[in-house]
TIKOL-434446 format. One record per residue (C-alpha): residue number from 1; x, y, z; residue in three letters. Coordinates in Angstrom, 3 decimals, decimal comma. Layout:
! residues N
ATOM   seq          u          v          w   type
ATOM   NUM          X          Y          Z    ALA
...
//
This chain:
! residues 297
ATOM   seq          u          v          w   type
ATOM     1    136,811     88,250    146,095    UNK
ATOM     2    135,763     91,131    148,315    UNK
ATOM     3    136,970     93,442    145,738    UNK
ATOM     4    134,619     91,933    143,187    UNK
ATOM     5    131,855     92,278    145,072    UNK
ATOM     6    132,651     95,997    146,232    UNK
ATOM     7    132,931     96,889    142,253    UNK
ATOM     8    129,589     95,205    140,894    UNK
ATOM     9    127,361     97,312    142,335    UNK
ATOM    10    128,920    100,299    140,784    UNK
ATOM    11    129,230     98,732    137,491    UNK
ATOM    12    125,745     97,826    137,115    UNK
ATOM    13    124,662    101,230    137,998    UNK
ATOM    14    127,455    102,415    135,272    UNK
ATOM    15    125,640    100,084    132,642    UNK
ATOM    16    122,225    101,319    133,795    UNK
ATOM    17    123,227    104,791    133,016    UNK
ATOM    18    124,908    104,172    129,515    UNK
ATOM    19    122,201    101,809    128,179    UNK
ATOM    20    120,780    102,694    124,818    UNK
ATOM    21    117,386    101,653    123,349    UNK
ATOM    22    117,764    100,532    119,967    UNK
ATOM    23    114,427     99,785    118,318    UNK
ATOM    24    113,134     96,163    116,951    UNK
ATOM    25    113,640     95,987    113,340    UNK
ATOM    26    110,756     94,863    111,328    UNK
ATOM    27    108,509     95,646    108,260    UNK
ATOM    28    106,840     98,636    109,884    UNK
ATOM    29    110,304    100,177    110,496    UNK
ATOM    30    111,402     99,626    107,470    UNK
ATOM    31    108,167    101,049    105,539    UNK
ATOM    32    108,876    103,981    107,934    UNK
ATOM    33    112,251    104,321    106,644    UNK
ATOM    34    111,411    104,331    103,144    UNK
ATOM    35    109,127    107,127    103,571    UNK
ATOM    36    111,469    109,071    105,147    UNK
ATOM    37    113,971    108,699    102,728    UNK
ATOM    38    111,524    109,879    100,325    UNK
ATOM    39    110,562    112,283    101,723    UNK
ATOM    40    114,370    113,315    102,200    UNK
ATOM    41    114,405    113,876     98,417    UNK
ATOM    42    111,257    115,922     98,214    UNK
ATOM    43    112,171    118,353    100,359    UNK
ATOM    44    115,870    119,086     99,267    UNK
ATOM    45    114,662    119,248     95,554    UNK
ATOM    46    111,820    121,604     97,077    UNK
ATOM    47    114,681    124,261     98,780    UNK
ATOM    48    116,939    123,917     95,119    UNK
ATOM    49    114,676    125,886     92,498    UNK
ATOM    50    117,250    126,314     90,372    UNK
ATOM    51    117,690    122,396     90,250    UNK
ATOM    52    114,671    122,161     88,872    UNK
ATOM    53    114,594    125,458     86,402    UNK
ATOM    54    117,899    124,565     85,120    UNK
ATOM    55    116,568    120,533     84,360    UNK
ATOM    56    114,166    122,189     81,972    UNK
ATOM    57    115,953    124,170     79,959    UNK
ATOM    58    117,974    121,329     77,589    UNK
ATOM    59    114,728    119,745     76,732    UNK
ATOM    60    112,938    123,277     75,885    UNK
ATOM    61    116,365    123,681     73,439    UNK
ATOM    62    115,892    120,495     71,806    UNK
ATOM    63    112,219    121,121     71,289    UNK
ATOM    64    111,912    124,785     70,246    UNK
ATOM    65    115,498    125,281     68,640    UNK
ATOM    66    116,290    121,876     67,262    UNK
ATOM    67    112,763    121,061     66,053    UNK
ATOM    68    112,139    124,208     64,640    UNK
ATOM    69    115,710    124,180     62,874    UNK
ATOM    70    115,607    121,103     61,723    UNK
ATOM    71    111,996    121,201     60,356    UNK
ATOM    72    113,470    122,591     56,987    UNK
ATOM    73    114,586    119,146     56,296    UNK
ATOM    74    112,421    117,052     57,904    UNK
ATOM    75    109,448    118,722     56,199    UNK
ATOM    76    108,804    116,296     53,560    UNK
ATOM    77    108,950    113,356     55,278    UNK
ATOM    78    106,498    114,541     57,785    UNK
ATOM    79    102,798    113,753     57,257    UNK
ATOM    80    100,409    116,811     56,267    UNK
ATOM    81     99,114    118,734     59,378    UNK
ATOM    82    101,997    117,212     61,652    UNK
ATOM    83    105,183    119,176     62,574    UNK
ATOM    84    108,790    118,007     63,125    UNK
ATOM    85    108,065    119,186     66,613    UNK
ATOM    86    105,462    116,888     67,056    UNK
ATOM    87    107,410    113,771     66,168    UNK
ATOM    88    110,249    114,360     68,422    UNK
ATOM    89    108,217    115,430     71,780    UNK
ATOM    90    107,746    112,028     72,982    UNK
ATOM    91    111,619    111,647     72,989    UNK
ATOM    92    112,522    115,045     74,513    UNK
ATOM    93    109,401    114,546     76,878    UNK
ATOM    94    111,816    110,983     78,011    UNK
ATOM    95    114,549    113,489     78,221    UNK
ATOM    96    113,167    115,906     80,600    UNK
ATOM    97    113,174    113,334     82,945    UNK
ATOM    98    116,218    111,068     82,239    UNK
ATOM    99    118,863    113,889     83,773    UNK
ATOM   100    117,062    114,327     87,164    UNK
ATOM   101    116,163    110,876     87,586    UNK
ATOM   102    119,725    109,722     87,546    UNK
ATOM   103    121,257    112,873     88,847    UNK
ATOM   104    119,080    112,234     91,873    UNK
ATOM   105    121,319    109,385     92,653    UNK
ATOM   106    124,126    111,805     92,985    UNK
ATOM   107    123,471    112,687     96,357    UNK
ATOM   108    124,227    109,192     97,540    UNK
ATOM   109    128,004    109,966     96,605    UNK
ATOM   110    127,438    113,210     97,926    UNK
ATOM   111    126,336    112,164    101,503    UNK
ATOM   112    129,319    109,372    101,100    UNK
ATOM   113    131,637    112,001    100,902    UNK
ATOM   114    130,210    113,953    103,708    UNK
ATOM   115    130,161    111,429    106,219    UNK
ATOM   116    126,435    111,616    106,108    UNK
ATOM   117    125,811    107,918    103,999    UNK
ATOM   118    127,430    106,373    106,955    UNK
ATOM   119    124,839    107,846    109,489    UNK
ATOM   120    122,298    106,156    107,535    UNK
ATOM   121    123,300    102,746    107,277    UNK
ATOM   122    124,169    102,281    110,838    UNK
ATOM   123    120,462    102,776    111,089    UNK
ATOM   124    118,559     99,910    112,728    UNK
ATOM   125    116,625     99,360    109,140    UNK
ATOM   126    117,309     96,830    106,330    UNK
ATOM   127    119,472     98,543    103,136    UNK
ATOM   128    116,941     97,621    100,885    UNK
ATOM   129    114,464    100,394    102,208    UNK
ATOM   130    117,197    102,738    101,815    UNK
ATOM   131    117,666    101,625     98,268    UNK
ATOM   132    113,497    101,704     97,690    UNK
ATOM   133    113,357    105,424     99,403    UNK
ATOM   134    115,983    106,519     97,499    UNK
ATOM   135    114,557    105,100     93,868    UNK
ATOM   136    110,910    106,275     94,603    UNK
ATOM   137    111,857    109,847     95,606    UNK
ATOM   138    113,907    110,355     92,406    UNK
ATOM   139    111,233    108,878     90,568    UNK
ATOM   140    108,419    111,449     91,986    UNK
ATOM   141    110,937    114,564     91,416    UNK
ATOM   142    111,297    113,351     87,930    UNK
ATOM   143    108,253    112,473     87,329    UNK
ATOM   144    107,222    116,135     88,698    UNK
ATOM   145    109,711    117,695     86,101    UNK
ATOM   146    107,784    115,235     83,514    UNK
ATOM   147    104,329    116,333     83,721    UNK
ATOM   148    105,853    120,617     84,039    UNK
ATOM   149    107,018    119,575     80,490    UNK
ATOM   150    104,162    118,145     79,735    UNK
ATOM   151    101,871    120,805     80,153    UNK
ATOM   152    104,151    122,525     76,960    UNK
ATOM   153    102,277    119,811     75,290    UNK
ATOM   154    100,446    122,334     72,987    UNK
ATOM   155    103,481    123,812     72,168    UNK
ATOM   156    104,247    120,949     69,583    UNK
ATOM   157    100,294    120,246     68,472    UNK
ATOM   158    100,072    117,607     70,789    UNK
ATOM   159     96,206    117,414     71,949    UNK
ATOM   160     95,440    117,610     75,496    UNK
ATOM   161     93,692    114,379     75,861    UNK
ATOM   162     93,104    113,569     79,120    UNK
ATOM   163     93,889    109,827     78,010    UNK
ATOM   164     96,744    110,593     76,424    UNK
ATOM   165     98,035    112,735     79,817    UNK
ATOM   166     97,376    110,176     81,538    UNK
ATOM   167     99,135    107,474     79,473    UNK
ATOM   168    102,183    109,494     79,389    UNK
ATOM   169    102,521    110,047     83,005    UNK
ATOM   170    102,144    106,394     83,514    UNK
ATOM   171    105,029    105,492     81,197    UNK
ATOM   172    106,589    108,958     82,201    UNK
ATOM   173    106,857    107,530     86,149    UNK
ATOM   174    108,135    104,172     85,198    UNK
ATOM   175    111,005    105,735     83,138    UNK
ATOM   176    111,884    107,904     85,841    UNK
ATOM   177    111,556    104,721     88,051    UNK
ATOM   178    113,961    102,439     85,521    UNK
ATOM   179    116,712    105,665     85,800    UNK
ATOM   180    117,144    106,635     89,234    UNK
ATOM   181    117,398    102,566     89,979    UNK
ATOM   182    120,175    103,117     87,139    UNK
ATOM   183    121,648    106,302     89,233    UNK
ATOM   184    121,458    104,626     92,445    UNK
ATOM   185    122,959    101,135     91,037    UNK
ATOM   186    126,051    103,213     89,844    UNK
ATOM   187    126,344    105,209     93,035    UNK
ATOM   188    126,687    102,822     95,108    UNK
ATOM   189    130,096    101,832     94,916    UNK
ATOM   190    131,141    105,336     93,767    UNK
ATOM   191    132,925    107,194     96,283    UNK
ATOM   192    133,461    110,046     94,288    UNK
ATOM   193    131,401    112,925     93,473    UNK
ATOM   194    133,594    114,197     90,301    UNK
ATOM   195    134,031    110,345     88,840    UNK
ATOM   196    129,898    109,763     89,392    UNK
ATOM   197    129,013    112,954     86,968    UNK
ATOM   198    131,654    111,869     84,467    UNK
ATOM   199    130,231    108,642     84,460    UNK
ATOM   200    126,697    109,633     83,638    UNK
ATOM   201    128,008    112,454     81,438    UNK
ATOM   202    129,384    109,321     79,543    UNK
ATOM   203    126,482    107,532     79,204    UNK
ATOM   204    122,993    110,018     79,467    UNK
ATOM   205    124,048    111,389     75,997    UNK
ATOM   206    124,197    107,925     74,190    UNK
ATOM   207    121,206    106,526     75,796    UNK
ATOM   208    118,857    109,881     74,195    UNK
ATOM   209    120,392    109,558     71,138    UNK
ATOM   210    119,939    105,806     71,138    UNK
ATOM   211    116,314    105,346     71,969    UNK
ATOM   212    115,234    106,921     68,648    UNK
ATOM   213    113,838    110,168     70,104    UNK
ATOM   214    114,619    112,140     67,094    UNK
ATOM   215    114,504    109,582     64,422    UNK
ATOM   216    112,712    106,352     63,319    UNK
ATOM   217    113,789    102,777     64,153    UNK
ATOM   218    113,426    101,900     60,404    UNK
ATOM   219    116,068    101,678     57,709    UNK
ATOM   220    118,981    102,037     60,310    UNK
ATOM   221    122,627     99,937     59,970    UNK
ATOM   222    122,802     96,782     61,860    UNK
ATOM   223    124,636     97,811     64,324    UNK
ATOM   224    122,837    100,979     65,490    UNK
ATOM   225    119,719     99,268     65,390    UNK
ATOM   226    121,160     96,518     67,802    UNK
ATOM   227    122,197     99,531     70,253    UNK
ATOM   228    118,451    100,877     70,218    UNK
ATOM   229    117,338     97,030     70,790    UNK
ATOM   230    119,620     97,317     74,220    UNK
ATOM   231    118,964    100,884     74,979    UNK
ATOM   232    116,189    100,810     78,148    UNK
ATOM   233    114,582    104,465     76,714    UNK
ATOM   234    113,802    102,772     73,482    UNK
ATOM   235    111,103    100,560     75,200    UNK
ATOM   236    109,698    103,830     76,420    UNK
ATOM   237    110,039    106,122     73,566    UNK
ATOM   238    108,432    104,185     71,685    UNK
ATOM   239    104,839    103,343     73,450    UNK
ATOM   240    104,981    107,319     74,061    UNK
ATOM   241    105,512    107,862     70,241    UNK
ATOM   242    102,309    105,950     69,716    UNK
ATOM   243    100,101    107,261     72,605    UNK
ATOM   244    100,788    110,706     70,779    UNK
ATOM   245    100,258    109,292     67,311    UNK
ATOM   246     97,153    107,120     68,224    UNK
ATOM   247     95,559    110,710     69,019    UNK
ATOM   248     96,527    112,344     65,925    UNK
ATOM   249     95,114    112,110     62,182    UNK
ATOM   250     97,947    110,469     60,081    UNK
ATOM   251     97,674    108,601     57,360    UNK
ATOM   252     98,780    104,921     57,941    UNK
ATOM   253    101,677    105,141     55,609    UNK
ATOM   254    103,125    107,730     57,548    UNK
ATOM   255    101,844    106,144     61,080    UNK
ATOM   256    104,120    102,966     60,167    UNK
ATOM   257    106,830    104,887     58,747    UNK
ATOM   258    107,178    107,385     61,298    UNK
ATOM   259    105,957    105,348     64,471    UNK
ATOM   260    106,897    101,754     63,087    UNK
ATOM   261    107,568     99,975     67,151    UNK
ATOM   262    110,320     98,021     68,000    UNK
ATOM   263    110,923     94,897     66,836    UNK
ATOM   264    113,150     91,884     67,444    UNK
ATOM   265    114,294     90,354     63,779    UNK
ATOM   266    111,033     91,280     62,090    UNK
ATOM   267    109,112     90,371     65,203    UNK
ATOM   268    106,964     93,418     66,361    UNK
ATOM   269    107,324     93,860     69,825    UNK
ATOM   270    103,970     94,672     71,617    UNK
ATOM   271    103,534     97,567     73,887    UNK
ATOM   272    102,584     95,729     76,819    UNK
ATOM   273    105,864     93,906     77,053    UNK
ATOM   274    108,208     97,495     75,792    UNK
ATOM   275    106,736     98,542     78,801    UNK
ATOM   276    107,284     95,304     80,505    UNK
ATOM   277    111,153     95,284     79,749    UNK
ATOM   278    111,607     99,171     81,212    UNK
ATOM   279    109,752     97,375     84,693    UNK
ATOM   280    112,001     94,512     84,211    UNK
ATOM   281    114,978     96,525     83,947    UNK
ATOM   282    114,341     98,944     86,706    UNK
ATOM   283    113,300     96,048     89,300    UNK
ATOM   284    116,819     94,317     87,900    UNK
ATOM   285    118,639     97,233     88,318    UNK
ATOM   286    117,144     98,463     92,036    UNK
ATOM   287    118,450     94,398     93,451    UNK
ATOM   288    122,094     95,283     92,246    UNK
ATOM   289    122,172     98,531     93,924    UNK
ATOM   290    120,226     96,446     97,190    UNK
ATOM   291    123,047     94,048     97,191    UNK
ATOM   292    125,720     96,846     96,268    UNK
ATOM   293    124,665     98,562     99,690    UNK
ATOM   294    124,868     95,420    102,045    UNK
ATOM   295    128,298     95,238    101,058    UNK
ATOM   296    128,991     99,101    101,838    UNK
ATOM   297    130,003     99,740    104,985    UNK
//
C-alpha cells in the first residue's frame, strides 16, 4: 500500500507531461477541414505548371487537328456558315475538364502509398469533410482548365456572348464536380497508383466517345443509344451544344438534326432534367466515396 502511495504522485506528474490536447470535432472544424483540403489541391496545381499545359494539349489537338481533318467529310451535313469545329467544340470543351477532374483524384492513391493519407484520416474531423474538400478542389481546378480552353471559342466560330460564357462555365463546374466525385469514388479503395491509372484510362475515353461529343445522337443503333444514355457526360454535352447553337443563326432542320437533344423512348429530356441528372450522379458518387472512406483505416 505504501508503495502505491509513493508511485502515484510520479504517475500524475508523468501524465501531466504527456497530456495531449485534441480539439473537439464539430461543424466549424469540418468546414475548416474542407477549406484546407480544397486549398491544398489548388497549391499542388499551382506548383505543377506542366500538368496544366499538358491537360490542354489533347483538347486542342481534337479541336484543330481532328476538327479540321474531318471537316471535308462532314461539310455536306453542316449548315451554311457553320464549321465542323463549331459542332464538336462543346464536346471538346467537356473533354478539357474530363482528364483534369478524374486525374485530380489520383493524388489520393499517391498519398495512400506514401502514408500521408493515414495522417489525414486520423485528424479529428469527419471523413466526409475530406472527401468534400477533395471534390471541390478537383472541380475548381478542372473548371479553371475549362475556362482557359473557353478562351479559344472564337477559333471555332463560337461567339463570345456573355450569357453563353456564363452558361458554359456553370455547366463546366457541375461536370467537373461530378467527374471528380467519380474519380474519388474509384480512388477510395484502390491502393496502387498504377492500378488507378490503368482503370481511368480504360474508362475515360469511352465516356468521351459515348457522349455524342463528335457525332449527333440521332440515327444510332439501339445498343449504342443505350450506352449513350447511361453516360453522365451525355447529359452535359447536350445542354452545352444547345447553348452554343442557340446563339448561332441556324435553320431549324439543321438544328434538330445536329442538336436533337436527349430522348428516352421518344420523349425529349428537358434541359433542366439533364443538368439535374448530372448533379444527382455527382452527389451520389460523392456519397459512395464518403462511405468507402469511413471504412478506410
